[in-house]
Structures are given as structure tokens and as C-alpha cells.
C-alpha positions as CSV (number, residue, x, y, z in Angstrom):
1,X,143.9,86.4,142.5
2,X,140.7,85.5,144.2
3,X,139.1,88.5,142.6
4,X,140.3,87.5,139.2
5,X,139.1,83.9,139.6
6,X,135.7,85.2,140.6
7,X,135.6,87.4,137.5
8,X,136.5,84.6,135.2
9,X,133.9,82.3,136.8
10,X,131.2,85.0,136.4
11,X,132.2,85.5,132.7
12,X,131.9,81.7,132.1
13,X,128.4,81.6,133.7
14,X,127.3,84.7,131.7
15,X,128.4,83.5,128.3
16,X,126.8,80.5,126.6
17,X,129.0,77.9,125.0
18,X,129.8,78.1,121.3
19,X,127.2,75.6,120.3
20,X,124.5,77.3,122.2
21,X,125.5,80.7,120.8
22,X,125.5,79.4,117.3
23,X,122.1,77.9,117.8
24,X,120.8,81.2,119.1
25,X,122.1,83.0,116.0
26,X,120.6,80.5,113.7
27,X,117.3,80.7,115.5
28,X,117.2,84.4,115.3
29,X,118.2,84.5,111.6
30,X,115.4,86.0,109.6
31,X,113.5,87.0,112.7
32,X,111.8,90.4,112.1
33,X,113.1,93.4,113.9
34,X,110.4,94.9,116.0
35,X,110.2,98.0,118.3
36,X,109.0,98.0,121.9
37,X,105.4,96.7,121.8
38,X,104.7,98.1,125.2
39,X,105.6,101.6,124.1
40,X,103.5,101.3,121.0
41,X,100.4,100.2,123.0
42,X,100.9,103.0,125.5
43,X,100.2,105.3,122.6
44,X,97.1,103.3,121.7
45,X,95.9,103.5,125.4
46,X,96.3,107.3,125.3
47,X,93.7,107.5,122.5
48,X,90.4,109.0,123.6
49,X,87.9,106.3,124.5
50,X,90.4,103.5,124.9
51,X,90.1,101.9,128.4
52,X,92.8,99.2,128.0
53,X,94.8,97.5,125.3
54,X,96.9,94.3,125.0
55,X,98.9,92.9,122.2
56,X,101.5,90.2,121.4
57,X,103.8,89.5,118.4
58,X,104.5,85.9,117.4
59,X,107.1,84.6,114.9
60,X,107.1,80.9,114.0
61,X,104.7,80.3,116.9
62,X,107.0,81.9,119.5
63,X,106.2,85.1,121.3
64,X,108.7,87.8,120.5
65,X,107.0,90.9,121.9
66,X,104.1,91.9,124.1
67,X,102.5,94.8,125.9
68,X,99.6,96.0,128.1
69,X,98.5,99.5,128.7
70,X,95.6,101.3,130.2
71,X,93.5,99.4,132.7
72,X,91.0,96.5,133.1
73,X,88.2,98.8,134.3
74,X,87.1,102.3,133.5
75,X,88.9,105.2,135.2
76,X,92.2,103.5,135.6
77,X,90.8,100.9,138.0
78,X,91.5,97.1,138.2
79,X,95.1,97.1,137.3
80,X,96.5,96.2,133.9
81,X,95.1,93.5,131.6
82,X,97.5,90.5,131.3
83,X,98.8,90.5,127.7
84,X,97.8,86.8,127.5
85,X,94.2,87.5,128.7
86,X,91.2,86.2,126.8
87,X,89.2,88.7,124.7
88,X,86.4,88.7,122.2
89,X,87.7,88.5,118.7
90,X,84.4,89.6,117.1
91,X,84.1,89.2,113.3
92,X,87.5,87.4,113.1
93,X,85.2,84.5,114.0
94,X,83.8,84.6,110.5
95,X,87.1,83.4,109.0
96,X,86.9,80.4,111.4
97,X,83.3,79.7,110.5
98,X,84.1,79.9,106.8
99,X,87.0,77.6,107.2
100,X,84.8,74.9,108.8
101,X,82.2,75.3,106.0
102,X,85.0,74.9,103.4
103,X,86.3,71.8,105.2
104,X,82.8,70.3,104.7
105,X,83.1,71.2,101.0
106,X,86.5,69.4,100.9
107,X,84.9,66.4,102.5
108,X,82.2,66.3,99.8
109,X,79.3,67.0,102.2
110,X,78.6,70.4,100.7
111,X,79.1,72.3,97.5
112,X,79.7,76.1,97.1
113,X,76.9,76.2,94.5
114,X,74.4,74.5,96.8
115,X,71.3,76.6,97.3
116,X,70.3,77.8,100.8
117,X,66.8,76.4,100.4
118,X,68.3,72.9,99.8
119,X,70.8,72.9,102.7
120,X,68.5,74.6,105.1
121,X,65.0,73.8,103.9
122,X,63.3,75.4,106.9
123,X,64.4,78.9,106.0
124,X,62.5,78.7,102.8
125,X,59.5,76.7,104.2
126,X,59.1,79.3,107.0
127,X,59.9,82.3,104.8
128,X,62.8,83.2,107.1
129,X,65.1,84.3,104.2
130,X,63.8,86.0,101.0
131,X,64.9,84.3,97.8
132,X,66.5,81.4,99.6
133,X,66.3,79.3,96.4
134,X,68.6,81.7,94.6
135,X,71.2,82.2,97.3
136,X,74.2,79.9,97.3
137,X,76.7,78.9,100.0
138,X,79.3,80.9,98.2
139,X,77.0,84.0,98.4
140,X,76.9,83.5,102.2
141,X,80.7,83.2,102.6
142,X,81.6,86.2,100.5
143,X,78.7,88.4,101.8
144,X,76.9,88.8,98.5
145,X,73.6,87.3,99.4
146,X,71.8,90.6,100.0
147,X,70.2,89.3,103.2
148,X,69.6,92.1,105.7
149,X,71.6,92.1,108.9
150,X,69.8,91.0,112.1
151,X,72.2,93.3,114.1
152,X,72.0,95.5,115.9
153,X,70.0,94.2,118.8
154,X,70.0,95.9,122.2
155,X,73.7,95.7,123.4
156,X,72.5,96.2,127.0
157,X,70.3,93.1,126.9
158,X,72.5,90.5,128.6
159,X,69.7,87.9,129.5
160,X,67.4,87.2,126.6
161,X,68.3,84.0,124.9
162,X,67.7,84.4,121.2
163,X,67.4,81.4,118.9
164,X,68.8,81.5,115.4
165,X,65.2,81.4,114.1
166,X,64.4,84.5,116.1
167,X,67.4,86.3,114.7
168,X,66.4,85.4,111.2
169,X,62.9,86.8,111.9
170,X,64.5,90.1,112.8
171,X,66.5,90.1,109.6
172,X,63.4,89.1,107.6
173,X,61.6,92.1,108.9
174,X,64.2,94.5,107.4
175,X,64.5,95.8,103.9
176,X,66.9,94.0,101.5
177,X,69.9,96.5,101.1
178,X,71.3,95.1,97.9
179,X,70.5,92.5,95.2
180,X,72.1,89.0,95.2
181,X,75.6,89.2,93.9
182,X,76.4,92.6,95.4
183,X,78.7,92.8,98.4
184,X,77.0,94.0,101.6
185,X,78.2,93.4,105.2
186,X,75.6,91.3,107.0
187,X,76.1,89.1,110.0
188,X,73.1,87.0,109.0
189,X,75.2,85.3,106.3
190,X,77.4,83.7,109.0
191,X,74.5,83.0,111.3
192,X,73.2,80.8,108.5
193,X,76.6,79.2,107.8
194,X,76.7,78.2,111.5
195,X,73.3,76.6,111.1
196,X,74.5,74.7,108.0
197,X,77.5,73.4,110.0
198,X,75.2,72.2,112.8
199,X,72.8,70.5,110.3
200,X,75.5,68.7,108.4
201,X,77.6,67.6,111.3
202,X,74.9,66.8,113.8
203,X,76.8,68.7,116.5
204,X,76.5,72.1,118.1
205,X,78.5,74.9,116.7
206,X,80.7,75.3,119.7
207,X,81.5,71.6,119.7
208,X,82.5,71.7,116.0
209,X,84.8,74.7,116.6
210,X,86.5,72.6,119.4
211,X,86.8,69.5,117.2
212,X,88.0,71.1,114.0
213,X,90.0,74.1,115.2
214,X,90.6,74.6,118.9
215,X,91.8,71.1,119.8
216,X,93.9,70.3,116.8
217,X,95.6,73.7,116.8
218,X,96.1,73.6,120.6
219,X,94.1,76.8,121.0
220,X,93.6,75.9,124.6
221,X,92.2,79.2,125.8
222,X,89.6,79.6,123.0
223,X,85.9,78.8,123.1
224,X,82.6,79.8,121.6
225,X,79.9,80.8,124.1
226,X,76.4,80.5,122.7
227,X,74.0,81.7,125.4
228,X,73.7,84.3,128.0
229,X,75.1,85.0,130.6
230,X,78.3,83.3,129.4
231,X,81.2,85.7,129.5
232,X,85.0,85.9,129.3
233,X,86.9,83.5,131.6
234,X,89.7,84.8,133.7
235,X,91.1,88.3,134.2
236,X,90.3,90.5,131.2
237,X,89.4,94.0,130.1
238,X,85.9,95.5,130.4
239,X,84.3,97.6,127.6
240,X,81.7,100.3,128.0
241,X,78.8,101.5,125.8
242,X,77.1,104.9,126.1
243,X,73.4,104.5,126.4
244,X,70.7,106.9,125.1
245,X,71.5,109.3,128.0
246,X,75.2,109.2,127.4
247,X,75.8,107.2,130.5
248,X,78.6,104.6,130.1
249,X,77.4,101.1,130.8
250,X,79.6,98.0,131.3
251,X,79.0,95.6,128.4
252,X,81.4,93.0,129.4
253,X,78.7,90.3,129.2
254,X,77.6,90.8,125.6
255,X,74.7,88.5,124.7
256,X,76.5,85.4,123.3
257,X,73.3,84.2,121.7
258,X,73.4,87.1,119.2
259,X,77.0,86.5,118.1
260,X,77.6,82.8,117.4
261,X,79.4,82.0,114.1
262,X,79.3,85.7,113.1
263,X,81.4,87.0,116.0
264,X,81.2,84.9,119.1
265,X,84.7,83.4,119.7
266,X,86.6,84.3,122.8
267,X,90.4,83.8,122.4
268,X,93.9,85.1,123.1
269,X,96.7,86.6,121.1
270,X,98.5,83.3,121.1
271,X,95.5,81.3,120.0
272,X,94.4,83.6,117.2
273,X,98.1,83.7,116.0
274,X,98.1,79.9,116.0
275,X,94.9,79.9,113.8
276,X,96.4,82.5,111.4
277,X,99.6,80.6,111.1
278,X,97.8,77.3,110.3
279,X,95.4,79.0,107.9
280,X,98.1,80.8,105.9
281,X,100.4,77.7,105.8
282,X,97.7,75.5,104.3
283,X,97.1,73.2,107.3
284,X,93.4,73.9,107.4
285,X,92.3,74.1,103.7
286,X,93.9,73.4,100.3
287,X,94.9,76.5,98.3
288,X,91.8,76.5,96.0
289,X,89.4,76.6,99.0
290,X,91.5,79.2,100.9
291,X,91.1,81.5,98.0
292,X,87.3,81.5,98.5
293,X,88.0,83.4,101.7
294,X,91.1,85.4,100.7
295,X,90.6,86.4,97.1
296,X,89.0,89.7,96.2
297,X,85.5,89.5,94.6
298,X,85.1,90.0,90.9
299,X,85.5,93.7,90.1
300,X,87.5,94.4,93.3
301,X,91.1,95.4,93.1
302,X,93.6,92.9,94.7
303,X,95.3,94.0,97.9
304,X,98.5,96.0,97.4
305,X,101.8,94.0,98.0
306,X,104.3,95.0,100.6
307,X,104.5,95.4,104.3
308,X,104.6,98.5,106.6
309,X,108.3,99.1,105.9
310,X,111.2,97.5,104.1
311,X,113.1,94.7,105.7
312,X,110.3,93.0,107.5
313,X,107.8,90.3,106.2
314,X,104.8,91.5,104.3
315,X,101.8,91.9,106.7
316,X,98.4,91.3,105.3
317,X,95.6,93.8,106.2
318,X,94.4,93.0,109.6
319,X,91.5,90.6,110.3
320,X,89.3,92.8,112.5
321,X,86.3,92.5,114.8
322,X,84.4,95.1,116.8
323,X,81.2,95.3,118.8
324,X,80.0,97.5,121.7
325,X,82.9,97.8,124.1
326,X,85.8,96.4,122.1
327,X,87.9,96.0,119.0
328,X,90.2,93.2,118.0
329,X,92.6,92.9,115.1
330,X,95.1,90.3,114.0
331,X,97.8,91.0,111.4
332,X,99.6,88.1,109.8
333,X,102.3,87.7,107.1
334,X,101.4,86.0,103.9
335,X,103.7,83.0,104.8
336,X,102.0,82.7,108.2
337,X,105.3,83.1,110.1
338,X,104.5,86.5,111.7
339,X,101.4,87.6,113.7
340,X,100.5,90.7,115.6
341,X,97.3,90.4,117.7
342,X,95.8,93.3,119.5
343,X,92.7,93.8,121.6
344,X,91.3,97.1,122.9
345,X,88.5,97.7,125.3
346,X,86.6,100.9,124.5
347,X,84.2,103.4,126.3
348,X,81.8,105.2,124.0
349,X,80.1,104.3,120.8
350,X,81.0,103.9,117.1
351,X,83.2,107.0,117.0
352,X,85.4,105.7,119.8
353,X,85.7,102.2,118.4
354,X,86.7,103.6,115.0
355,X,89.3,105.8,116.6
356,X,90.7,102.8,118.6
357,X,91.0,100.8,115.4
358,X,92.9,103.6,113.7
359,X,95.3,103.8,116.6
360,X,95.9,100.1,116.5
361,X,96.6,100.4,112.7
362,X,99.2,103.1,113.5
363,X,100.8,100.9,116.1
364,X,101.7,98.4,113.3
365,X,104.1,101.0,111.8
366,X,105.6,101.7,115.2
367,X,106.2,98.0,116.0
368,X,107.4,96.8,112.7
369,X,109.3,99.9,111.5
370,X,111.8,100.5,114.3
371,X,113.9,103.6,113.8
372,X,117.0,101.9,115.2
């Protein structure tokens, strides 16, 4: 009898009461089915050139999957990277910068058709940007200004503090790749948007990111470094860049003064998921201004509908960032309920980064199209 009583007691402890069970069922209703994130990321880590990879899946702001594979340092050293570690998000920063600029438009402090020469007179007066009187704020946001890129600069220079003016001078010395109105990827557009934010608000760019995004969205692990040798706080993965001799060099401390509003934010999977959730659900911008960021340009085909497989929410194409030593991608659903954020540290050059990004893209199918 004692044994039976013990078994009944154990069963009572193991099973939740009916109300709790019903609540759990209701909470899980509609939650997407996902496969083992850890296993998916182990496949990414096996990709040539990948040092380490971390990723997390969020649904309605709650983490429902995570993984970490590879190592913090080259050669399997340093242990695993915590899945909640900080990492550079690269050009995902651009969406945040554009969001702040469009908030200023909403506040009536700026117009999309304002000319660059009017909002930043110094760039015209000092001939830092060619045809500044013809380029609008909208051209900068959608990368149709035709302004040459100031990047690349030396990825192994961790100490020189560049001013935005010096970066504009680098850009000005390069040939215009396209005419105004034609899309061309150039980080200089977002360097200029960061300068516009500072001029209109009277605050530094990092402070404005904190005030408008990080603090209200409780992105407590996010920040924007702006000068060398500021790096990534806490345990994190290190990336490596092959120099001219082919020697792999640690580029963990990328020069923050060359990134800024174009690619400088350091964040976590949770925090970038919070941003994407708020953006998609209209908590940062009204629909008409969100479309300035999300809609295809005239002449471009709209994004195809549908997700990686039937039965799960539609995932939009990933917001991605990459620079020497790393890649970072965040996928989100159109309703903002689901996010998958991944960071890889890479050893090599452009080939290895591109291979890593393809591997992350393949992991989306693995995670969100479970076979069982």
C-alpha cells in the first residue's frame, strides 16, 4: 500500500491541475511547430569557414528554441558561445536608423522630399557630397542617391578614430557608381542619415538609439558603439579576416567609428526580435511610413508570399548584416509574432561569409519545416 500511495503522490505532483493544463493548451495554440534549433545550427557550424553560430526563435516575445554550435575562438577554443550572447548585427542597423529618421518625419521635423543640402548644409558647402541639392532624404533611405560607398576601409585598423566628415571625404574621392534614382548599395547613405538625426535632435546618435528604440522596447543588451576601441561586452564569438598573406587575423574589435548608423549596433537575438516584433506590429511607425522601408522600389517585383513550408507563419526574407568576421540575420513573420535570429562568426573573406549566410538560409527550412 505504501508503494501505491507513493505512486499516486508522484502522479499528482507530475500532472498539472486542469486549469493549468487548459491554460498551457491555450497558450500553445497557434504556436508554430519547429525542429531542433541546436541540430540545425550544428549543420551551420560544419560549414567551411564558420567558427561559431548562435540562434534563437521567439514567438509572441517568448523564446521557444535556441542553439549554439562551434566555438567562441578559432580552432575549437574558448568553449561555446552562449545563445543569448551579444553580437554585431551589421546592416540590420540600417532599418533602425531609417525608423528613427521616419519618426522625425512623423513629428514634422523632417520631410522625405527635403534636400540633403538643406538638412545638412555643410555637405554642400564643403563639397562632401556631389549633387547634394538634388538628393532627398527618401533617396538616402532607399539607397538611390548614387553616392559612392566610403567602405571598405582597413578592417585591421582598430585604433584610428574616423569622423563622419573624414568618411564622407573618402566617399567623395570615389567615382559615382549610378545616377540619382537608381538603386545602389552604399553605406554612405546611412552615415548621412545618422548625421541628420544628430543635427535635428541635438543628441548623439547612440543616445538617440537608446531614447527612441532600446529603452522603450526594453532592448537592455543593445547599444551603439561609436569609437575605437569599443567592442562587444560579455562572452561572445570572435571573427577572423584573412589578410593579404592569407593569415587569419582576429577582427573582434572592428572599428566602431566606421560603422555608426550604417552597421554599428551590437545586440542579442532577444533584442533584435523585440525590435522586429514592434516594427511589424506598427508600434514604431504608422503604416504609410513603414512602407518607405518595406515596399519594393518602383520597377521592382514585390516579394513572393508564403513561408518556408505550409502550416507555419509566413517568414519575410531575412534582414541581414555582414562585415569582416561575421554575419547576422533576423527572419520575422509579417504579423511580427515569430522571429528567428542567427549570428555566425566567420574565418576567411567574402567567400566564407557568403557561404555562412547560405547555410543560415538553409537552416530556416530545417527549423521551420520539421519532418515529424
